[in-house]
N, C-alpha and C positions, 0 to 999 in steps of 0.2 A: 946219285944226282944226275948222272948221265942218262939213266933210264927215264927219269922224270922229264928231262929236256926233250928226249925223243918223243915221248907221249904227247907233250904239249905241241910239238911240231906237227905231229900227225893230226891232232884235233883241229889245229888252225888250217891245215891243208884240206880237211874234210869240209870245214865250214866254207871255205872259199869255193870248193867245188859245188856245194849246194847252192851258194848264192848265184853262181853263174848259170844254173839250170832253170829253164822256163817252166812255170806251173802248168799242170795238166788241165785242160778245159773241163768245166763242170758238165756232167751228162744231163741233158734235159729230158724229162720223162714225157713220153707220148701217151696221152691218156685215151683209152678206148671209150667211146660214147655212143649213145643211140641218137639217131637223127632221122629226119625226113626231108624229102624234097617237096617243097610246098607248091600247091597249085591253086588257082582261083576257083571259087565256087559261088553259088548264088548267096545273096546277103542274108542268110538265115542258117542257123545250126539245125533247124527243123525241130518240131515239137510234137510229141505224141500224148494224147489225153485219153484216158480210159473212161468209158461210160456204159450206158445201158440203152438197148433198142426199145423204143416206145412208139405208140401210135400217135399220129399227128392229132387226131381227135379222140377224145375219151368221154363217154357219157356216164354220169353217175345218176342212175334212175331211182325214183322213189314214188310212192303212192301220193295222189293228191288228196287223200282222205286218211283218217286214222282208222285202225281196226286190228283185228287178230288175224295173223297169217294162217291160212288153212292148207295151202299147197305151195311147194316150191318146185317149179317145173324144169329148171335147168341146173347144171353143175358148172363149176369152174372149168374153163377150157372148151366149153361147148360153143359151136358156131351157130348163131341165130340169124334169122331173117327179119326184115322189117315187118312189124305187126305181129310177130310171134309172141304168144303168152309166156311170161317169165315167172310170175308169182300171182297168187290170188289171196284176197282177204275174205273173211266171213261176210256174206252179203245179207245176213238176216236183219241186222240193224238198219241198213240202207233200204231194204225192202219195206220195212215198217215206215220209214220216212216217206217212201213213195206212196204208200197207202194213205198216209195222213195228207200228203199234198194233193192227191186225187180227190179226197173228200173235201178239202178246202176249196178246190176248183168248182166242184158240184154245188157246194153251198153258195159260192159267189154267183154262179149262174142263176140259181134259184132266186137270189135276192134281186138280181138285175131284171129277171122276168117279172117279179112282183112289182118292182118300182115302175116298170114300163106300163103294166096294167093300171097302176094307180094314176100315172100321168094321163093316160087315155080317159079314165073315168072322170078325172077332175076337169079335163077339157070339155067333156060332154056336159057336166054340171055347170061349168062356166057359161057355155052357150045358152043354157036355159036360165041363167042368172041364179042358180042355186049354189054357186061357189064363187069365191073372190079370186082376183088375179094373184094375190099374195099366196093363196093356197096352191095355185098351179105352179108358181115359181118355186115354192118349197118342194113340191113333188119332183120337179125337174132337177133340182139340186140333189135330191136324194138319189135319183136315177144316175146322175153323173158320178156321184161318189161310189155307188155300187158297181158301175162299169169300170172305174179305176181299180177298185179292189179285185175285180175279176182279172184284170190284166196283171196285177201283182201276184195273184194266186197262180196264174198260168206260168209266169216267169219262175216262181218258186218251184212249181212242179217240174219245169225243165231242168232247173238246178239240181233237184233231187234225183231226177233220172240220170243226169250226168254223174252225180256222186255215186250212184249204184254202178255205173260203168267204170268208175275209177277204182273199183274193188279188184279189177284185173289189170296187172301191170304188163305192158307189151313193149317190145323193142322198137325204138324209133328209127334205127338204121341197122344195116347188116354189119355184123362184127363178131368178135370173140368175147365171151364172158371171162373177165379177169378177176372178179371178186364178187362174193355173195355175202351180204351183211345181215341176213335174217334167216330164221328157220321156222318151220311149221310150229304153231303154238305161241309164237312170240308176238306181242302187241307192239305195233309200230305207230309212229306219229306221222302226220302229213308232212311231206317234204323230206323225210329221213331217207338217206341213200341206202338202198338195200341190194342193188345189183349194179355192177360196173361193167360196161361194154366198151371194148376197144374197137373203134370203127375200122372197117376194112379200108385199104387204100394206102395213103401216105404213111411213111415211116420216118422216124428221126432218132437221133442219138442225143441223150442228155449227158453233158460233161460239165466238169468244174474247172474253171480257168483261174490261175493265180493272177493277182493284180499286175504283176510285172509283164504278163504276156497278153493282156487284154488288147492293147493297141496292135500288136502283131497279128492277133486273130482277126481283128477288124480289117486289116490291110491284106490279109491272105488272099491270093489270087486263085489258089488251088487247095481244095480240101479232099483228102482221101479217107474213106471209111472201110474198115475191115472188121471181121468178127473172129473171135477166138476159135470157133468151131470150123471156120472156112478160111484159114490164113492165106490160101492161094487166090482168093477172089477179092477184087477191089470194087468199091462203089464211089461214084462222085458225090461230093457233099457240098452244101451251101449253108452259110450262117443264116439262120432264120430269126433267131431271137437271142438277145443277150440281156441278162438281168441288169437293171440299173443300180442295184445295191448288192453288197456281199452277204453271204450267209453268216448268221450270227455266231456260228460254232466254227466252221472251217475257214471263214474269212476269204472265200473264193466266190467268183461270179459264175452263176449257172448259165450255160449256153445250150441252145438247141440247134443241132446240125441236121438240116433236112437232107435225106438220102434221095438223090434224083432218080436212080435206076433200080429202085428196090424191087425184089422178086420174092418168090415163096421161100427161098432159102434164108431170108432175113426174118427170123422169128422174134416175136416179142420176148423181152427179157434177156436176150443174148448179150454176152459181154462183148462190147465193141471198142475199137480204138479209132480215134480221129487223128490223122497225121497232116501237118502243115509243112510240106517240103520247101515251099518258096514263099517268103513274106514280102520283101520289097524289091527283089531283083538286082540289087546293087552287087558289084564285084567285091569279093572279100576272100580271105584266106582262113582256112580252118586249122587250128592247132590244138594239140592236147594241152590241158591245163599245166602239166608238168614242164612244159617248155617256157613258161612265163617266169622271168626272174625279176622280182620287185626290188628296186633299190631306191631308197628315199622316196617311196610312194609312187615311183614311176615304173610302169611295166616295160620290160626290155627282154630281148631274146639274144642268144648266142648264135651268130651266123658264121658258118665255116667258109673260109676262102678256098675255092676249088683248086687254086694253084699252089698255095703254100700250106694248106691243111691247118691254118691257124684260125683261132676264133676271135671274134670281136663283138662287143656289145652293140645292140641296135635298139633304139627307142621305138616303140610301136604304139599304135592307137587300137584299143580293144573295142569290140562291139558286144553283142549279146552272147550269153553262155548258156549251156545246158549240159547237165551231168558232168562228163569229163572233157568237154570240148568248148572252145571259145573261138569267136571270129576276130580276126585281125583286119581292121578296116584301113589301116595305113602303116607305112614303115617297111613293108616287105613287098617283094615282087615275086611273081611266079617263077619257079625254077631254082630259087635259092635253097640252100641246105641249112636247116635249123636243128640245133641240139634239142632233144626232147627229154633227156634224163640226165641227172647229175649236174644241173646248171649251177648249183651252189659250190661245186668243187673246182670251178674253172677260173682262170684269170686271163686278162687281155693278152693276146699274142701267143697263147699256149697252143702247141701243136696237138692235134687230136687225130684219132683213127676211128673212122665211122664205117665199119664193114656192113655191107648190104643195107644202105640207107633206103628206107621205104618211101613211097610216094603217096601223098594224100589224094583222096578222091576228087575228081573235078566236079562232080555233082553229088549233092546229098542223096542218100539212099534211105529207104524205109528201114527203121531200126528193127 
């Protein structure tokens, strides 16, 4: 019984000692995070569109008459001059038409000559009272009709001569042959495109624009063009044409960007890129998409206090986005540090460690 009392006394003493001791403070974890020091940039994330270099003007040439092709005089890729023959049709049929037209003209001339003689003879007979005025009027009417038929025959002869000239297809302007649609022995119809010529001179890039970027392209102050074969060279561009409707398959708008300082290095068919580095010129901040924390449908970011290293949520206003970047048009100021990774693992007031915080670019660069 004595041992039991002693044990109880020791337990009571231990409890009293524990009650008098202060609890140890909980250790707060300092979470390492990735961050950037934001800076202002132009009001655009920039956009790059891939396209193809094309000629400003392209002629699809065809014969003005039908017939059988007997000669193809150019190949794809050949450079042609204005007036140079490109293709010929068999002229035999047209030559027969010319012979017929010449014969019709001669027959009409003979008829006019005969009617003129008849009028003169009737006038002489009328002077001697051997013919009536009605007969003379009839002869004069016949002469007028034969003269009109002669004019029609001459016009038809000229048309036939032109048709024979149409059996040779010639280039209307200097340029490069980009397509040939007929071969020797093939029968073609009038107006059928058989040779395509890309005219020398102006060059442009055909690109497809998503509907969300159409307004930005219209407002773009600067357009830069580059080609995959010459990434070190840049050309100035200008929006020349924008389709009023979308393509039925891709649901994009076709745009043609005129290249202002095109040279011989800009060849037809090259893969080109059109870059819009500046759209509206407003001041904005560029952030990675991973820095945006959506809470109740509101975009926010974690901002690190430079003195206490604690994070706090800040509501922001977002602008346009492209790929993995987004513009913040309001809620942040240049020079602030923003968490870019692990935003869902933080809570307000938490201390963080951001070693080597990077700095965003002050101006957009070509991707």
